[in-house]
ZAMARGU-4260 file (C-alpha; in steps of 0.2 Angstrom, whole numbers, plus 5000, padded with zeros to 4 digits):
<rodrens>
0) 6305/6227/4946 | 6300/6212/4957 | 6317/6211/4964 | 6318/6229/4967 | 6302/6229/4977
5) 6308/6214/4987 | 6324/6224/4992 | 6313/6239/4997 | 6302/6228/5008 | 6318/6219/5015
10) 6327/6235/5021 | 6325/6238/5039 | 6318/6255/5046 | 6333/6257/5058 | 6346/6261/5045
15) 6359/6273/5051 | 6355/6291/5049 | 6373/6294/5041 | 6368/6282/5027 | 6352/6292/5023
20) 6362/6308/5023 | 6375/6302/5012 | 6362/6294/5000 | 6353/6311/4998 | 6369/6320/4994
25) 6373/6306/4982 | 6357/6308/4973 | 6357/6326/4972 | 6376/6326/4966 | 6381/6340/4977
30) 6398/6333/4979 | 6408/6324/4966 | 6420/6317/4980 | 6407/6310/4991 | 6411/6292/4996
35) 6396/6282/4990 | 6402/6266/4997 | 6399/6271/5015 | 6380/6273/5011 | 6377/6257/5000
40) 6378/6239/5003 | 6395/6231/5000 | 6388/6218/4988 | 6386/6232/4974 | 6405/6231/4972
45) 6404/6216/4961 | 6395/6225/4947 | 6403/6234/4933 | 6405/6252/4934 | 6389/6257/4924
50) 6378/6244/4933 | 6385/6249/4949 | 6379/6267/4947 | 6362/6261/4943 | 6362/6248/4957
55) 6368/6260/4970 | 6356/6273/4965 | 6341/6261/4967 | 6347/6254/4983 | 6349/6271/4990
60) 6332/6276/4985 | 6325/6260/4994 | 6334/6266/5010 | 6326/6283/5008 | 6309/6276/5006
65) 6310/6265/5021 | 6318/6278/5032 | 6303/6290/5030 | 6293/6278/5041 | 6302/6285/5057
70) 6305/6304/5057 | 6315/6307/5072 | 6323/6324/5079 | 6339/6319/5070 | 6329/6318/5053
75) 6322/6335/5057 | 6339/6343/5059 | 6345/6334/5044 | 6330/6341/5034 | 6333/6359/5040
80) 6351/6358/5035 | 6346/6351/5018 | 6333/6365/5015 | 6346/6379/5020 | 6358/6371/5007
85) 6345/6372/4994 | 6338/6388/4997 | 6350/6398/4988 | 6350/6386/4973 | 6331/6387/4972
90) 6331/6406/4972 | 6343/6406/4957 | 6334/6393/4947 | 6316/6400/4950 | 6307/6403/4934
95) 6300/6420/4936 | 6293/6421/4919 | 6283/6405/4920 | 6280/6405/4939 | 6283/6387/4940
100) 6278/6381/4957 | 6289/6366/4956 | 6305/6374/4955 | 6311/6366/4971 | 6314/6350/4962
105) 6330/6355/4954 | 6338/6339/4950 | 6342/6332/4933 | 6334/6318/4923 | 6339/6308/4908
110) 6328/6318/4896 | 6316/6308/4884 | 6315/6312/4866 | 6307/6329/4863 | 6312/6336/4880
115) 6318/6353/4883 | 6333/6346/4894 | 6328/6358/4908 | 6331/6354/4927 | 6318/6341/4932
120) 6306/6350/4944 | 6295/6336/4951 | 6276/6340/4955 | 6262/6332/4963 | 6250/6340/4975
125) 6236/6336/4985 | 6232/6340/5003 | 6232/6331/5020 | 6236/6314/5025 | 6230/6300/5035
130) 6228/6294/5053 | 6209/6291/5055 | 6193/6300/5054 | 6196/6311/5069 | 6212/6317/5062
135) 6204/6320/5045 | 6190/6331/5053 | 6204/6341/5062 | 6213/6344/5046 | 6197/6350/5038
140) 6195/6362/5052 | 6212/6368/5049 | 6210/6370/5031 | 6194/6381/5034 | 6202/6392/5047
145) 6221/6392/5049 | 6225/6392/5030 | 6216/6408/5027 | 6230/6419/5034 | 6243/6408/5024
150) 6233/6409/5008 | 6231/6428/5009 | 6250/6431/5012 | 6256/6417/5000 | 6245/6418/4985
155) 6255/6431/4976 | 6271/6421/4978 | 6264/6404/4974 | 6256/6408/4957 | 6238/6404/4962
160) 6230/6420/4956 | 6216/6427/4967 | 6201/6417/4962 | 6189/6424/4976 | 6183/6407/4981
165) 6168/6407/4992 | 6167/6396/5008 | 6155/6385/4998 | 6168/6382/4985 | 6181/6378/4998
170) 6169/6365/5006 | 6165/6357/4989 | 6183/6356/4985 | 6187/6347/5001 | 6172/6335/4997
175) 6180/6330/4980 | 6198/6334/4976 | 6205/6334/4994 | 6193/6322/5001 | 6198/6309/4988
180) 6216/6311/4993 | 6216/6313/5011 | 6210/6296/5017 | 6223/6283/5020 | 6219/6265/5017
185) 6225/6252/5028 | 6233/6236/5021 | 6218/6226/5026 | 6207/6238/5016 | 6219/6237/5001
190) 6219/6218/5001 | 6200/6218/5001 | 6199/6230/4986 | 6211/6218/4977 | 6201/6202/4981
195) 6183/6209/4981 | 6170/6207/4968 | 6162/6223/4964 | 6143/6224/4967 | 6133/6237/4959
200) 6120/6242/4972 | 6111/6257/4964 | 6104/6263/4948 | 6099/6279/4941 | 6092/6285/4924
205) 6105/6292/4911 | 6102/6310/4906 | 6096/6311/4888 | 6096/6292/4886 | 6079/6284/4887
210) 6087/6266/4885 | 6102/6268/4897 | 6105/6269/4916 | 6119/6272/4927 | 6124/6258/4940
215) 6137/6261/4954 | 6145/6254/4969 | 6146/6264/4986 | 6135/6278/4990 | 6121/6283/4977
220) 6125/6299/4967 | 6113/6313/4966 | 6104/6316/4950 | 6101/6335/4954 | 6114/6345/4946
225) 6111/6364/4950 | 6114/6376/4935 | 6124/6387/4947 | 6134/6373/4954 | 6153/6374/4952
230) 6157/6358/4961 | 6172/6366/4970 | 6180/6370/4954 | 6193/6384/4953 | 6183/6400/4950
235) 6196/6405/4937 | 6193/6389/4927 | 6174/6390/4929 | 6172/6408/4923 | 6183/6404/4908
240) 6173/6389/4903 | 6157/6399/4905 | 6164/6412/4893 | 6168/6399/4880 | 6151/6392/4880
245) 6143/6409/4880 | 6153/6413/4865 | 6147/6397/4856 | 6129/6403/4857 | 6126/6393/4873
250) 6119/6402/4888 | 6126/6390/4900 | 6135/6373/4901 | 6125/6359/4894 | 6115/6349/4907
255) 6123/6333/4900 | 6140/6340/4902 | 6137/6346/4920 | 6131/6329/4925 | 6146/6320/4917
260) 6158/6332/4925 | 6150/6330/4942 | 6152/6311/4939 | 6171/6314/4935 | 6172/6325/4950
265) 6166/6311/4961 | 6183/6303/4958 | 6176/6286/4955 | 6181/6274/4941 | 6169/6277/4926
270) 6165/6266/4911 | 6154/6274/4897 | 6155/6262/4882 | 6140/6268/4872 | 6144/6285/4867
275) 6141/6290/4849 | 6158/6295/4842 | 6162/6311/4832 | 6165/6301/4816 | 6147/6295/4817
280) 6142/6313/4820 | 6139/6311/4838 | 6137/6327/4848 | 6138/6318/4864 | 6157/6314/4860
285) 6162/6332/4861 | 6151/6335/4877 | 6160/6321/4886 | 6177/6326/4880 | 6174/6344/4887
290) 6169/6336/4904 | 6184/6325/4906 | 6196/6339/4900 | 6188/6351/4912 | 6190/6338/4926
295) 6209/6335/4921 | 6213/6353/4921 | 6205/6356/4938 | 6215/6342/4945 | 6231/6349/4938
300) 6228/6367/4943 | 6223/6362/4961 | 6238/6351/4962 | 6250/6365/4957 | 6241/6377/4969
305) 6243/6366/4984 | 6261/6363/4981 | 6264/6382/4978 | 6254/6386/4994 | 6265/6374/5004
310) 6281/6381/4996 | 6276/6398/5001 | 6273/6393/5019 | 6290/6385/5020 | 6299/6399/5012
315) 6292/6412/5024 | 6298/6402/5039 | 6310/6388/5033 | 6316/6383/5050 | 6300/6385/5060
320) 6291/6374/5047 | 6303/6359/5048 | 6295/6351/5063 | 6278/6353/5056 | 6283/6345/5039
325) 6290/6330/5048 | 6277/6328/5061 | 6261/6333/5052 | 6252/6328/5036 | 6248/6345/5029
330) 6264/6346/5019 | 6263/6329/5011 | 6258/6335/4994 | 6270/6325/4982 | 6270/6309/4973
335) 6286/6300/4966 | 6285/6310/4950 | 6276/6325/4943 | 6265/6318/4929 | 6247/6317/4936
340) 6236/6315/4921 | 6237/6303/4906 | 6227/6302/4891 | 6227/6286/4881 | 6221/6289/4863
345) 6222/6278/4847 | 6226/6290/4833 | 6236/6306/4831 | 6221/6314/4823 | 6211/6311/4839
350) 6226/6317/4850 | 6226/6333/4839 | 6207/6336/4842 | 6209/6333/4861 | 6224/6344/4863
355) 6217/6359/4853 | 6201/6358/4864 | 6212/6357/4880 | 6221/6373/4875 | 6205/6382/4872
360) 6199/6377/4890 | 6215/6384/4898 | 6213/6402/4904 | 6221/6415/4894 | 6233/6421/4907
365) 6240/6403/4908 | 6244/6402/4889 | 6252/6418/4885 | 6266/6408/4878 | 6264/6391/4870
370) 6280/6382/4866 | 6283/6370/4852 | 6265/6372/4846 | 6272/6373/4828 | 6281/6356/4830
375) 6265/6348/4837 | 6254/6354/4822 | 6267/6348/4810 | 6268/6331/4817 | 6250/6329/4821
380) 6242/6338/4807 | 6230/6352/4806 | 6211/6350/4809 | 6204/6352/4792 | 6188/6342/4795
385) 6177/6357/4789 | 6186/6358/4772 | 6185/6339/4770 | 6167/6340/4772 | 6165/6353/4759
390) 6176/6343/4747 | 6166/6327/4750 | 6150/6336/4744 | 6158/6341/4728 | 6167/6324/4725
395) 6159/6307/4724 | 6164/6298/4740 | 6175/6282/4738 | 6174/6278/4757 | 6160/6280/4769
400) 6159/6296/4778 | 6163/6290/4795 | 6178/6282/4788 | 6184/6298/4781 | 6181/6307/4797
405) 6191/6295/4807 | 6205/6292/4795 | 6205/6308/4786 | 6218/6315/4797 | 6234/6309/4805
410) 6233/6290/4806 | 6249/6288/4817 | 6246/6276/4831 | 6263/6278/4839 | 6265/6294/4848
415) 6269/6301/4866 | 6271/6318/4871 | 6272/6327/4888 | 6264/6344/4892 | 6269/6355/4906
420) 6257/6369/4912 | 6264/6384/4921 | 6258/6400/4928 | 6259/6409/4911 | 6264/6396/4898
425) 6260/6379/4890 | 6275/6368/4885 | 6274/6354/4873 | 6287/6340/4871 | 6293/6343/4889
430) 6303/6330/4898 | 6291/6317/4904 | 6297/6318/4922 | 6293/6337/4923 | 6276/6336/4913
435) 6259/6338/4921 | 6250/6328/4907 | 6255/6314/4896 | 6246/6311/4880 | 6251/6294/4872
440) 6244/6280/4861 | 6246/6262/4869 | 6258/6257/4856 | 6269/6273/4860 | 6270/6268/4878
445) 6273/6250/4874 | 6289/6256/4865 | 6295/6266/4880 | 6291/6251/4891 | 6301/6240/4880
450) 6316/6252/4879 | 6316/6252/4898 | 6316/6233/4899 | 6331/6232/4887 | 6342/6246/4894
455) 6345/6248/4913 | 6348/6266/4911 | 6330/6270/4905 | 6314/6268/4915 | 6296/6272/4915
460) 6295/6279/4933 | 6285/6294/4926 | 6270/6282/4926 | 6272/6279/4945 | 6261/6294/4951
465) 6247/6295/4938 | 6231/6299/4948 | 6219/6302/4933 | 6219/6290/4918 | 6207/6294/4903
470) 6205/6281/4890 | 6195/6288/4876 | 6189/6279/4860 | 6192/6262/4867 | 6183/6255/4853
475) 6196/6260/4841 | 6210/6254/4852 | 6201/6237/4852 | 6203/6237/4833 | 6222/6239/4836
480) 6229/6228/4849 | 6220/6227/4866 | 6234/6218/4874 | 6245/6234/4873 | 6232/6243/4883
485) 6232/6230/4896 | 6251/6230/4898 | 6251/6249/4899 | 6238/6249/4913 | 6248/6236/4923
490) 6263/6247/4922 | 6254/6261/4931 | 6257/6266/4949 | 6272/6255/4953 | 6285/6259/4965
495) 6299/6269/4956 | 6316/6262/4953 | 6325/6278/4956 | 6322/6294/4966 | 6321/6306/4952
500) 6325/6321/4963 | 6308/6321/4972 | 6307/6329/4989 | 6306/6313/4998 | 6300/6322/5014
505) 6284/6328/5006 | 6279/6311/4997 | 6261/6306/5002 | 6260/6292/5014 | 6249/6281/5003
510) 6262/6282/4989 | 6275/6275/5001 | 6263/6261/5007 | 6262/6256/4989 | 6243/6260/4987
515) 6244/6273/4973 | 6233/6262/4961 | 6219/6262/4974 | 6218/6281/4972 | 6219/6282/4953
520) 6204/6287/4944 | 6201/6278/4928 | 6189/6284/4915 | 6185/6272/4901 | 6176/6278/4886
525) 6170/6270/4870 | 6157/6267/4857 | 6153/6249/4862 | 6157/6237/4876 | 6166/6220/4874
530) 6172/6207/4887 | 6190/6214/4886 | 6184/6231/4892 | 6174/6223/4905 | 6189/6213/4911
535) 6200/6229/4911 | 6187/6239/4921 | 6184/6225/4934 | 6202/6219/4937 | 6213/6234/4934
540) 6202/6248/4941 | 6202/6247/4960 | 6198/6265/4965 | 6193/6264/4983 | 6179/6277/4979
545) 6170/6264/4969 | 6164/6262/4951 | 6151/6269/4940 | 6146/6262/4923 | 6133/6264/4910
550) 6121/6250/4906 | 6112/6251/4889 | 6098/6243/4880 | 6098/6243/4861 | 6085/6243/4847
555) 6096/6234/4835 | 6101/6237/4817 | 6091/6225/4807 | 6080/6239/4799 | 6096/6245/4791
560) 6097/6230/4780 | 6091/6236/4763 | 6089/6220/4752 | 6077/6206/4756 | 6089/6194/4764
565) 6084/6179/4774 | 6095/6180/4790 | 6096/6163/4799 | 6104/6164/4817 | 6110/6147/4823
570) 6115/6145/4841 | 6128/6132/4847 | 6131/6127/4864 | 6147/6130/4874 | 6149/6125/4893
575) 6160/6139/4897 | 6169/6154/4889 | 6185/6144/4889 | 6177/6131/4877 | 6167/6143/4866
580) 6180/6145/4852 | 6182/6126/4851 | 6163/6124/4851 | 6161/6137/4837 | 6174/6128/4826
585) 6166/6111/4829 | 6149/6118/4825 | 6155/6126/4809 | 6165/6111/4803 | 6151/6098/4806
590) 6135/6108/4802 | 6140/6123/4791 | 6155/6118/4780 | 6147/6102/4773 | 6133/6113/4765
595) 6146/6125/4758 | 6157/6111/4751 | 6142/6103/4743 | 6136/6120/4735 | 6140/6122/4717
600) 6138/6141/4717 | 6152/6152/4722 | 6153/6169/4729 | 6153/6163/4748 | 6160/6176/4760
605) 6165/6170/4778 | 6166/6184/4790 | 6175/6182/4806 | 6177/6195/4820 | 6195/6192/4827
610) 6212/6187/4820 | 6212/6172/4831 | 6197/6165/4823 | 6203/6170/4806 | 6219/6159/4808
615) 6208/6144/4814 | 6196/6145/4800 | 6210/6147/4787 | 6219/6132/4794 | 6203/6122/4793
620) 6200/6127/4775 | 6217/6122/4770 | 6215/6105/4778 | 6199/6103/4768 | 6207/6108/4751
625) 6194/6121/4749 | 6194/6134/4736 | 6197/6151/4745 | 6206/6167/4745 | 6211/6178/4760
630) 6207/6196/4765 | 6215/6197/4782 | 6221/6210/4795 | 6239/6210/4788 | 6236/6207/4769
635) 6247/6217/4757 | 6238/6228/4745 | 6243/6218/4730 | 6237/6202/4739 | 6220/6211/4742
640) 6218/6216/4724 | 6222/6199/4718 | 6210/6191/4730 | 6196/6203/4726 | 6198/6199/4707
645) 6198/6180/4710 | 6183/6181/4721 | 6173/6192/4709 | 6178/6182/4693 | 6173/6165/4702
650) 6191/6158/4702 | 6190/6156/4721 | 6174/6150/4729 | 6176/6157/4746 | 6183/6173/4753
655) 6188/6174/4771 | 6186/6192/4778 | 6190/6199/4795 | 6182/6214/4804 | 6198/6223/4807
660) 6202/6222/4788 | 6185/6230/4785 | 6188/6243/4798 | 6204/6249/4790 | 6200/6246/4772
665) 6181/6248/4770 | 6181/6240/4752 | 6165/6236/4744 | 6167/6217/4740 | 6159/6213/4724
670) 6153/6195/4719 | 6145/6190/4736 | 6130/6178/4733 | 6130/6170/4751 | 6136/6177/4767
675) 6141/6166/4782 | 6145/6176/4798 | 6156/6165/4808 | 6156/6177/4823 | 6146/6194/4824
680) 6156/6210/4822 | 6159/6221/4837 | 6154/6236/4828 | 6135/6235/4825 | 6136/6247/4810
685) 6146/6234/4800 | 6132/6221/4801 | 6120/6230/4789 | 6135/6237/4779 | 6142/6219/4775
690) 6124/6212/4771 | 6120/6226/4760 | 6135/6220/4749 | 6125/6204/4744 | 6122/6204/4725
695) 6107/6196/4716 | 6088/6197/4718 | 6083/6179/4722 | 6086/6168/4738 | 6098/6180/4746
700) 6103/6172/4763 | 6114/6176/4778 | 6119/6163/4791 | 6125/6169/4808 | 6133/6158/4822
705) 6131/6163/4840 | 6131/6157/4858 | 6126/6164/4874 | 6143/6171/4877 | 6140/6183/4862
710) 6126/6192/4871 | 6135/6209/4870 | 6137/6209/4851 | 6120/6200/4848 | 6110/6213/4857
715) 6118/6227/4847 | 6113/6219/4831 | 6095/6211/4834 | 6090/6222/4850 | 6091/6218/4868
720) 6074/6210/4870 | 6077/6198/4855 | 6094/6194/4861 | 6088/6189/4878 | 6075/6177/4870
725) 6088/6170/4858 | 6100/6165/4871 | 6088/6158/4883 | 6075/6149/4872 | 6074/6131/4869
730) 6075/6134/4850 | 6092/6135/4842 | 6087/6142/4825 | 6080/6160/4823 | 6075/6168/4806
735) 6074/6187/4802 | 6068/6192/4785
</rodrens>
């Protein structure tokens, strides 16, 4: 990828026009006998035939990207001729049944698994583009005045049904959807965003949360959310949503939903990592899901309407509009590829829940036909949570209820599907390049990225134009493999390696400038916050609109500990976060383990939070010839059963137990007499759950190691106030009983 980017930057803007014309013809495969060699560098001739095709296509696309910088009269005439040639083809391929506004993208793509093998009709739409504040204001005036006639004449043909938007709605739309995408960043501003340290300048209370507050950069958000405000949302969508909530015995949208939707509609990056998830019976989870699904649908529908409106303008006067297309920014409404929204979810059961609600929120007229829904339900399962709840009442539960709700459905963590939304239908398992929404797990995307790296014919260019990234249940992803998520986010918004039959004359300028990542909105949601989430939000989310995050205080979970257990917290010192792991092991080996070794009594559980710590402690115990058994992340069922028996019968003095093993197994370990928590669990509910497994009636004790770098986990367990005192006090031993 780096070499390809280097080639793009090295190509001069003064390439001959004949090369561009030949390149376009080559990419659209209009003529089999066209001599590609006249349009490509001669160095490609040394490659093999297959490699040469890929290389030629990439270099050709590089030439196109650089050629777009200077749009001359010759380019105008060339574009006119190209549009005339395509006009007949577009009319033949127009999807009258679905009203697909992207039919002008009539190229072919290598279909991914599950695609319908239809012609790739690229998308993307947003309005206006860039030359400074005066030009932006001029474009806004044109949008409010000049576009009215075009809209009245073109609405029927472009598929955007008459929504009867008021002037207020149009202005609100400009202030959010269009406003976010119409500003053009300079290279200097982009460099500042890359290097700057985000400073949160304002605070505001969180609706319905007495111990939380929102913090943000940039301009302060308003707390006043009017009950009749539609935030510039398409009237058709808004009315449908109101009907849904009224049918659910709600007179109006929930105030919390309204606020979070307005937060999403500000197009800022959002981190909310303190929501009570559905498997803990958190009502807020469904409210937030509705808000981000409504925001995603609004973005997709506005994108489609903008592209279709411009298509209608061009079709009414194809020759007269060419000059305007090449000289003005009004028609720059495309990205490199069509997909605009991506959901990253950890499990198939959660994806099923999200997709079913997504379908409910789509207006009836847009879902008269749902393709491949049967296949989706077959692969992802049916939502039988209500039946499972009834069964759990009649049967004695073997696992905790939250475990049953989370893992009771489809536990597949390797999936990826494309969803295309047209005027009248929803298409599942569509080719990724012609989909509007991609729903995937981090592992599913990692597999696609690996295939693209291994095979030159494959690529993941459909990630190049993602404008809205929603990561839900990040806490569950943290229990899988967080590095997968980091890799996926790093792959977003790169320059594509191929053209993929995009109408290059209508690509937005900031895409060509390589600034797409600064326009991507990222919404990160989870049940708890950890350093990995903070790092992702601070380093990989660089939306020029700014950031908003929720800061919470905690009461702690110590009252949920049922037996009378003496809980001793021991603080060790570490000079930096780089040294904290070594300092923790040194403290354990010098201060804690000698007591364990000298103890005659067995039944000692060592609890560690991460697999990395598990490996280090395991190696240390092996070096000390300690009597121990293992219950780790990747233990086989037979090894687990044997370890549990050995520990219960006293054949092994120590059991080494990990948080991830507890998350996925949730066994009740018998025979625990003493508990040593090497590192606090990320999930606060695990702390009392593990301590409550202690057996016996006398001198029950739990020892906990912590440092000042464990503050996030510590405050969730003991409370925010106590955590602050414990990390700053001169004392190093703290006792809770």
